[in-house]
N, C-alpha and C positions, 0 to 999 in steps of 0.2 A: 504494500500500500504506500502510495506517495504522500508526502506531507509538504505543505507549503512552508516557507521560512517563517520562523517565530521570533518574537522579541526576545532580547537577552534576559535570562532568568537564572540567578545564582542559587545554588543549593549547597548545603553543608556537605563537604566531602571529608573522607578520612585523611588524617595527617600523613605526610610522607616521610616524616622523621621524628625521632623521639623529642627533639627540641620543640617541635610544634605542638606537643601534647598540652592540653589545657587552653589552647587558643583556637579560634574558629577558622576553619578553612572554607572557602567558598568555591563551588564548582559552577562556572559560568557556561551555559549552553548558548552559543552564539548563533548557531544555525542548524536546523534539522531539515534535511531533504531526503528524497528517495535514494540519493547516491552517496551522500556524505554526512558526517556528524563531527562537528568541531567542538573541542573543549579547551578551556583555559582555566588554570587553578591559581588562586592567590590566597595568601595566608593572613593578610591584614583585613581589618573590618572593611566592609564595602563602602565606597563613596556613594553619594546621592546619585541614583540612576534615573533612567527615563521613567516618567509617570506610569507607564504601562508595565514596568518591570515588577516581578513578584519575588520577594525574599522569603524563603522557606527555611526555617531553622529546625533541624531535626536533632533531637537530643539522643534518641535511642531507637533502634529498629529491632523488633522482637518477632520471632516466629509466631504465626497466627493459627488459630483454629483448633489447637489440641490441648489448650489449658482452660479450665473452668473454675470460677470462683474468685473472690477477692481476698478473704481472710483465711478460709479453708480452701486451699487451691489444689486442684487435681489436674495432672497432665497424664493423658493416656498415650501409649506408644505401641508399636508393633503392627503387623499386617496379617491378613488371614492365613497366608501360607509362608510366612517368615518363620524365624526360629522360635519366637515367643511373642506374647502380648502381655500387657500389664499397665501399671500406673505408678506414678510418684505422687504422694500426698504431702503437701507442705502446709504448715500452720496448725497441725493437730495439737490440741492441748496435751501436756505431759501427764503421765500417771494414769492413763486410761488402760484398763486391762484389755489385752488384745492377743489373740492367738490365730494361727492359720485355720483352726477349726471354726472360729467365729466367721471368717470370710468364706470358708468352703461351703457352709450351709447355703449362703446366697448364690454362690457360683453353681452349685448343684441344681438350683431351681432354674438357672439360665442355660445350662449346658445343652449341647445338641444330643440327639440320640436317646432322649429320655422316654419317648413314646412313639407310637406309630404315626401320630399326627405332627411330628416334628422332623427336622432333617435327620437322616440316618447316619450322618458323620459321627464317628466314634471318638470322642474326646473325653477324658476324665476331668479335664480342666483343673488339675491339681495345682494349688497355689503354693508359692514359697514367699515368705517375708524375708527380703534381702537386707533391710536396714530399718532403723527408726524404732526398734523394739528391743528392750533389754530386761531380762528377768521377768518377762511376761507383761510388761507395761510399756506404753509409748514413752519415748524420751523427749518429745518436743521437737525432734529433728526430722528431716524428711523420711517418709516411710516408702519403701519400694516394694511392690507386690508383683510377682512375675508368674506367668502360666505358660509352660511350653506348648508349642503346637506339635502334635505327634501323629495325627492321621491326615496326611496331605496327599492329594492326588492332582498334581499339577497338569497331568495329561488331559484331565477332563476339560481343561480350558483352552485347548489348542485352537479350536474354531473361534472361541471368543477373543483370542489374541488378534484375530483378523477382522472380526465384525463386532458391532455394538449391540448389546442386548437392549431391546426396547424398554423404555422407562427406567433403565438402570443408570448408574453414575459413570458407566464406561465412557460415554461420549463426552460428558461435561468435564471429566478429569483430563481427557485429551485436549479439549478446547482451552482449558485453563493452563495446564502445565506442559502440554506437548509430549507427555510421556506418562505412563501409568503402570502400576503393578497389576498384571493381567490375572494371575492366579487368585481366585476367590474374591476378586474385586479390591484387594489391598486394603486400604483404610476405609473404603466405602462399605466393606463387609460388616455385618452385625457382630462379627467376632471382635471388633474393636471395643464393643460394649463390656467385655470382660473387665477392663480397667475401671469402668464406671461402676459396675456392680460391686467390685471389690472395695472401692472407696465408699460406695453407698452403704456397705455393711458396717463400716466404721462410723459413718455419719448417723445411721440409725441407732447404733449403740450409744453414741454421745447423747442424742436426743432423748432416748429412753432413760438414761442415767440422770440427766440434768433436770428434765421436766416431765418425765413420764409420757413423752410424746410418742405416738405410734403412727406409722405410715403403712397403710394396707391398700393393695390394688387387686383388682380382679377383672376377668373378662365379662363385659356386660353386653356385648353384641358380636356375633359372628355372621357376616353377610346379612341375610334378612331375618335371622333369629335374634330378637331383641329382648333382653331381660327387662321387665317392667320396673319402674322406679321404686314402687312400694314393696317389692319382694325382699330387698335386703335392708336389714335394720343396721344403720350405721353405728349405733351405740353398742351393739352386741356382736357385731361381725368379728370372726376370729380367723387367724391364719390357718387353723386346722380345717375350717369350712372351705376356704379357698383352695387348699392343697388336697382336698378329698377326691379330686378327679383330675384327669390329664389335661383338661381344657382350662382349668382354674376358674370355673364359675361356681360361686357358692351355693347355687340352687341346683339340686340333682336333676330335676326334671328338665330344666333348660340346658343343663350341661350335656345331657344325652342328645338333645336336638342339635346343639352346636357341634358335637363330635361327629354326628351323622353328616352334617353339612360339609365339614372338612374332609371326611372320608370320601364323599361323593366327588369332590373335585380332585382329590389326591390321586385316585385311580385313573382319572382322565388326563393327568399331567398338567392340571391347571391350578389356580390358586384363588383365594378369597381374602378379604380384609374384615375389619370390624372396629370395635372400640374397647378401650380399657378404662375403667373407672377407678379413681384413686381417692382415698379419704385420709385425712390427718386428724387424729383425736388428741385432746389435751395439748393443744398448741398454745404457747405463751401469747399474750396480747402484745401488740406493738411491733411485730415483725413487718418489715417492709418500709421503704423510704420514699416519700414524694420527691420529685415528681416523675423522674424517668426510671427510678428503680422500684416501682410499685411491686408488691409481692406477686400479684397475678402476672405481671409482665415478666418477672424473673422465672416464675414457674412455667410460663408459656415458652420462653426461650429454651429452658432446660428440656422440656418434654418434646418440643419441636426439633431439637437437635438429634433426637433418636432416629435411627434408620427407619424408613418407611412411614414415619409420622406425617400426617397431612392435615390435622385439624386439632384445635384445642378450645375447650369452653369450660367455664367455671360457674358454679352455682346454677342459676336458671339458664345460663348460656343463651343460645339463640332462641330457645323457647320463651325467654322473658320478653322478647320483642312483641309477642302477641298479647301482652298484658298492659293494663293501664298502670299509672304510678300508684294509685290507691290499692290495686291488686298486688303489685310487686313489692312495695316497700315492706321492710322488716321492722315492725313496731317494737319498741323497747319495753322492758318490764324489769322488775326486781324479783330475783328468785329467793328461795328459802335461806340462802347463805348471804343475803344482802349484796349480791353481785348484780351488776347491770347485765342483762341478757337480751336476746331478741326472741320474739315469739315464733318467728319463722326463720328460715335460713336460705332465702333465695339469693342472697349475696354470696353464698358459698364460703362464709367465714372470713371474708375480706371486704372491707369498706374503705374507700379512699386510698386503696393500695396498701392498707395496713390490716394485719390480722386482728379480729375483734374477740377472739377466744372461742368462737363457735367452731364446729367441725368444718374443716376445709374439704370441699369436694369438687372434683374436676373430671372431665372426660377427655381422652385423647384418641383421635381417629388414626387408624393405620390402613394403608392401602394394601391391595393384594400383592403378594410377593412378586417382584418383577421377573425373576428368573424362573421360567417354566419350560417344560420339555415339549410343549406343543409348538409346531412350526409357526413362525411369525416373519413378516417382511422386515428387512433391515438393510443397512448398507455396511460395506467394509471400510476399514480405515483409509484405504486408497480410493474410496468413492465409487464403489460398484454395488449395485443392488443385488440382494440375494435373500434366500430364506435361511432362517436359523432355528434349529431345535436345540436348546441348551442342554448340555450334559452336566453332570455333577450332582451334588446332594443338597437339596434346598427345602425349606419349610413350605408346605402347602398353605399355611396360615401362620403369620408371625405372632399372633395374639398370645398364645400360651407362654411363650418365652419372653414376650415383651413385658409381662407383669412385673418381674423383679427389676427389669430395666427402668420402668416408670418409677417404681418405689425408690430406686437408687437416686435418680435425678431429682426427685422431689426432696428426698432427705438431704442431698448435697446443698440444695438451695436453702433449706431451712436452717441447717447448721451454720452456713455462711451468714445468713440474716440474724441468727441468734447471737453470733459473735459480734456482729455490727451493732445490734441493739444494746448488748451488754456494755460495749465500749462507749457508746454515745449517751445512753440514758440511764445506766445503772452504776456508772463509775462514782457518782456523787449521790447523796441522799435523795430518794425519790419523793414525790408529792403523794403521800399515802391516801389522800382523799380521792385521787384520780388514778394513780398507778398501783400496780401490784409488784411485789418483789418477784423476780423471774423464777426464783427457786421455790416459791411458796407452793406447796401441794394444792392442787385445785380439786374441787369435788367432782365426782362423776357427772358428766353433762346429762341433763334430762333430755328426753326425746324431743327434738324440735322438727316439725314437719317442714318440707320444702314448700 
């Protein structure tokens, strides 16, 4: 692509000698065209330039996209068919009891090959804690958790090295980077979420220990099988109910219907999507920050970063658009413990971007798995049209394995927000008339209808 000549624009460049460290260097782009690119470098502060000139001062360039969180920071690494995948957790408080068994419980819920309705890839996903734990407790230093890849079949991706899978990240990775890891989709594979789930296991442990906060998710829709809202009691829902069947729906009757729907497309080499519902109980009040860091915005970003996620709603969600204000508003009341509560919970536990102490509830939509064995039209990397029937081992429906992924991302958001709230609003004495100590045990919430 040809470019016309541009006005002179200085940018900060790296110093060319040790003597220049600590001073600013400016890279001046004098002309950009289709045939040439001219640069000049000067180490002194720039003189007054043409009014159209733009000065850009860059203090630091960081790798993007693989780190999540501000105070409780998680960086995931590894690729689907590389040597290993995992995460590095920074900012974890010290003296939190932590073992590989604590993390393995959650990884076992996420791992492949756990039932006939998940991918048949055989991985034990056995984790190893490489750093940050001594004598069974966290040290306050970075924690590294690693899981080796053991069941790799790179030959299954020979055709996909040449052609793009429809609706997969194959094409966009090439469009962005000009190169990609073909086997398993590299970083676009759901195998990347191992690091998230490992970090989420620690986050859930901190939340439970500090404030009794519980994060539970379950499958509430598979294709056209939709679990009615009034079937699940948010106050009494247990992990055992969710894990009682292979689709992770707490209602046995609807679980059988969902499994049958997945089986029907599995044998045809096709796939279907659906929704995961996630609730948070015993959440401290005050989490979330106006204006751009609202709690629901942070939760939406976290959940929408998961592979195959396509939609997010909280509380009444899109259904609330059919109500009037008088129908939708959550009226306030005083409960038997002299606490301000809401009679209903259409806000989903968040108002003004800040948690109000009620149960947080959200729904995340996941598309049908993109990689299917049925023939589809596509194009090759060298721009020839063809048909592709993908080989390999893939989930006919991502929902059952997405449940622990959603829980992990929600827990990571809440721990990060908990640490932020404690630093800003609990460092000095609180206003007891309006605020609660964050560590104060809260009574069991009464049932509040949507």
